[in-house]
N, C-alpha and C positions, 0 to 999 in steps of 0.2 A: 421517555426513559433514556438515559444516556449510558453508553457503554464504558463504564468506569470501573477499574479494578479495585478501588478502595484501598484498604490497608492489607488485603490478603496477599500472601506470597504469590509470586509469579514464577513459572517454570524456568525462565531464562534470566532471572535476577542475577547480576554479577557478570554476565557475559558482555564483553565489549566488542563492538563491531565498527569498523571504519569503512564507510561507503564512498568509493571514488568513481562509481559508475554514473551513467547518464540515462535519460529517458526512462524505460519501463522495466525491463526484465530483471536485471540484477538489483536495481533499487527496490523492486517489489519484494524480492527475497529478504532484503534487509528490513523492509517495513513489516513483513510477517514476523520476523524475530522481535522487532521493537514492540509489537502488539502484545507479546508475551513476556516482556520485562527486560529484553536486551537493551543496553545503552548503545544507540546508533549515532555515530558522528558522521554527518554528511559533509563531504569536502566538495566545494564548488570553485570554479575559476573566478578569481577576483574581478569584480566589475561586470561580469557576464552572467554567472550562475548557471544552473542546470537548464537545459533546453525545455524541460518539462514545465518550468515556470511560464513558458510562452506557448505551450502546446494545448490547444483546446479553447475553452471559453474563458475569457478574462473576467475575474471577479473585481469587486470594488477595492480589494487589497492591492491590486496591480499584478498579482500572480493569478494563474488560472485555477479554476476549481479542480482540475486534474492534479495540479501540484498540491493543493490543500488536502485532497483526499489521499494521494499516494505517498506523500512525505510525512504522514502522520507519525507522531512520537519521535521524530528525529531531531537532533541538534545540528544546526547548520553553521559551518565555518567556511571561510574562503582561504585558499592556499594555492599558489602557483607551483605545480609539481615539476615544472621545467626549470625553475630557478634553483640553484644549488642550496640556497638557504631554505627554500621551501621543501626540497628533498630531505634536508637534514631534520627539519621539524616533523615531516611525515614519518621518517624512520623512527624518530623518538616516540611518536604517537603509536606506531605499529608495535614497538618493542613491548608495550604494555597492553596490547590488544589480543583478543582471541581470534578474530575473523577480519579479513579484508574482502570486500566484494568489488569486482571490476568487470567492465565489458568493453575494453579497448580491443582493437584488432590484435591478433596474436603477434607478439614480438614488440609491441609498442612499449610496454613497461620495461622490457629488457633493454631497449634502446635508451631509456631514461635512467637505467641503473636501478630500477625498482621492481625487477621481476621477482618471482616467487623465491627462487634460490637465494637471491641477494637479500631479500627481506628475512628469510629464514635464518640467516646468519645472526640476526638480532633477536630472533624469537623462534626457537626450535619447535614450539607447539603451535605455530601459526597455521590457521586454516584459511585458505583463499578460494573464493568462488570466482571462476573465470567463465563468463558467458560471452559467446561470440557468434557470429552468423553461422559459421560452419564448423566450429570447434577448433581446438588447438593443433589437430593433426589432419593429415589428408591433403590432397592436391588443391582443394578449394579454401584452405584455412585462411588465406590472406585476403579473400574477397569480402567486400562489405555486404550488408544485408539488413533488412528489417523484418518484422513479423509477417507482413504481407508476402515477402519473398519466401520466408520459411514455410508458410502455409501452402504456398504453391509448390515448393520443392518437395515437401513431405507427402504430397498427394491429396491433401484435403480440398484444395481449390478445385481440382479436377472432378471431385465427387459432388461439388456444391452447385446446385442449380437444377433447372428442369432439363429433360432430355434434349430439348431443342434450343436451349439458351447457351451462351458462352459460359465458361466457368465463372462462378460468383464468389464473393467473400462469404465466410461463414459467420455472418452477423456482426463480427467485430474484427477490424484489421489487426488488433493487438492481442488476439487470443493466444498466439504462440509466445508472446512476451510474458503474459501472466502465467502460462503453463510452465515456461522455462524458469520463471522466478519461483514458482511453487516447488518444482523439482530442485531448484537451487537451495531453497530453505531446507528441504528434506536432506539434501546432500550435506549441508553444513551440520545438521544435527547428527547425521551418521558419522561424520568426520570427528566431531567433538566427542562422540561416544567412543570412537576408536582411540582418540587421544587419552581418554580416561584410563585405558588399559596400557597404552604404550608410551605415553608422554610425548609422542611425536605428532606434528601436524601433517597436513597434506593439502593438495589442491583438488578442486572439483572442476571438471571440464564439461561444460554444457554447450551444445550447439542449439540455435534457436529452433531447428526443425526436429530435434530429438523427441521432445515431449509430444508434439502433434503426431509424429509417426508412431510412437508407442501407443497412442490412444485409438488407432484405427483398427480396432477389433481383429477380425480374422483375415483381412484382405491380403496381407503379405503371405501368410501360410497357404491360403487358397491358391494364390498365383504361383507359389513355389511348386505346388503339386499338380495343378491343373492348367496353368497358363491363362486362367480366366481373368480378364481385365474388367473390374467393376466400373460401370458408367454412371452418369448422373441420373438419379431417379426422382428428383424434386423432393416432395414431402414424403415419399414412400421409403420403406426400408426393404432390403432384398429378402429378409428372412421371415417376415410376418405380415399378415393381413387379417383384419384392418389395423393399421398402424400408421396413422397419417393425421392430417389436419382437415377439419370438416367445418363448413359454414353453418351458422345458426340463423334462425328466423329474424333476428334483430340486427343483422348485418355484421355480426361478429364471428369469431372462430373459436373452435376448441381442438385440443389434441386428444385423441383416443388411441390407446395402445393395448391391443390384445395379442400377447406373445405366445399363448398356447390355446389349446382347444377348450379348456375349461373357462378361460376368460371370454372366449368368443361365445360359448353357450350362455354365459351370464348376460352378455350384451344382447343376445337374441331374446332372452326373457324380458330385458328392460324395454326393448323396442316393440315388444308384443308379437314377435315372429319366432317362437321357439322351434318351429319346424325347420328353420334354416340350419340348425345345429345337428340335424340328422346326418348319419354317415353318408347317405346317398345324395346329400346336398353339399353343405360347406362345413360339416363337422370336423373334417380333418384338415390340418394346415396345408397339405399338398394341394388339396382341392381349392382352398381359398387363394393360394398363390396362383394357381392355374387360371382362376376366374377373378383375378384381382379387380378388374374394372367393374364387374357386376357387383361384387361384395362391397366395394367402396361406394358404389352408386346407391345401394340400399341404405348404407349407413348415412350417407350425405342427405338422402331424401328425408330420413327421420330427423337428423339434427336440424335441417332447414325448416322443419315444421314447428320448432320450439325456440323460445328465447334461450340465450346462452346459459343463464343461471339455472333454468329449468333442466336443460340437458345435463349440466354438471350435477344438479341435485339428484336426478333420477339415476345417473350412472353411479354416484356415490352410494345411494341406497342399495343398488344392485351389485356393489363391489366390483365395478368396472373402472379401471384406471382412466381418468379423464380430467382435464384441466383447461383453464382458459389460455388462449394465445394472448398474453398480457402485454400491454404497453407499459411504459414507466408510470403513466398516470393511473393505470389499473393497479399496478403494484403498490403505489402509495395508498390505495384504498383497501388493501388486503391486510386485515388484522393479523394474520399469521406472520407476516414479515415484521411487524412491530412487537408482537408478543415474544418472539424468539430473538429479538435484537438483531435480526438480519438487516433491518434498517434502524438506525439510531440518530438521535438529534444531539449535536455537539455545539457547545458555545465556543465561539472563536472571537478573540479581541479585535480582529480586523474586519470580519464579515458578519458577526453576530451569530445567530443560530443557523446551523447548516445540517441538513440530513445527508448522511453518507452510509455506505455499507458498513455493517458491524464486523466484528472479528469472528473468524472461524479457524479451527473447530471450537465447539462449545465444551470446555472442560468444566466438570462439576465442582472441583475443589480449587483449582488454580486457573481461573479464567483469564483470558486476555482482556485488553481494554484500550481505549483511545484517550490518552492523557492530553493531547493537543493535536491540532491539524498542522499542515505544513507551515513552518515558521518563515519569517523574513530571512533574506540572505545575510549571512554573517552574524546572525543574532547571538551565537554562542562564542564568537571570537575571543572576547576577553576572558571568559571563564575557562576555555580550553587552553588558549595560548599562555595566559598569565598564571592561572591557578593550577592547571594540570601540568603544563610543560615548563613552567618557571621562567617564561620570557619576561624580561624587565620592562618597565614603562618606557624607557628610552628606546630599547630595541624594538618594542612593539610599535612605537611611533615611527621609527625608521622603516620597518617592514611595511607599514601602511603607506608611507610616502613613496616607497619604491614599487608599490603594487604587488608585493609578494603575498600579502594577506588582504 
């Protein structure tokens, strides 16, 4: 099953986005909009292209699978934004756009004469997403950074790992990028909604660490009032027990999460030890937290006595939250992912059939879709420059010879 929108209307049909960003965060925001109907024109440096084309595993197309997945639904053109002719074409393109997304260091576009206030002179309703390492303001605004730095700076890396290990990455070094992109897409929609009322555009300022920091539950509030510094707890959570990863008898792992006393009581029934849920044993959360190692040991002994699928089956029947610690190979075998189009197969003219993540969220009436994967560099040059911007054949040829496009 492919994730195709068909002829149904899409929420962002008619919205025009110009993407001059690189790598992951801001381009991901544009890709999210493209999945729901926005026309996204990706601008790349002539002859070089976006670095994402070379980041990750190279496909037979010459571009990486990362590019094919994350540049989905975009139209790609090449344009030198440092050349005056390139700037003129960019301003002309922006004059008819709704959104620009960028992720240069603060002040870069202003030095090129393409900052938000300058572009707004050509389009009062323009919305601009500005993603940078530390944001547009503050003493660190000019410093470079990537998602790994953001995750460290926001406190996530400090919390990731076992108590006796160095700080680790939280599964993916690009988590902060994708979260920033998601907040960026959300911010763009808010700004467009505000423009409906006022007619005026605005810019959205996102630092790479903003989203990660916002997602760290109560740890800022707790430190503010108590001075408590949460440390690394490995697979544990500070607020509940049992709430961890447990080995199974076939050499695999499951996650079990009992966040309240009722869930723990149900687990006790499942493992055949209902007496453990008595108030004088571990029936109350405070007691389980106090005796964390003992409780986890009991659960681990039970899970280790059974194959993973049997543990999951019994927990499911007992209404205990439990799931596999899944590898990507496991995920491809999960019917749930395919039925919900969380994974979809897309035909691409350069690499053939490719399975990629589907679109989210799932809208019942106006769903998103994948019209195509990341295209070749400059593949929409003629359509955009000649048909959209009115560049003549002779001018187009000259721009090509001069490396402007």
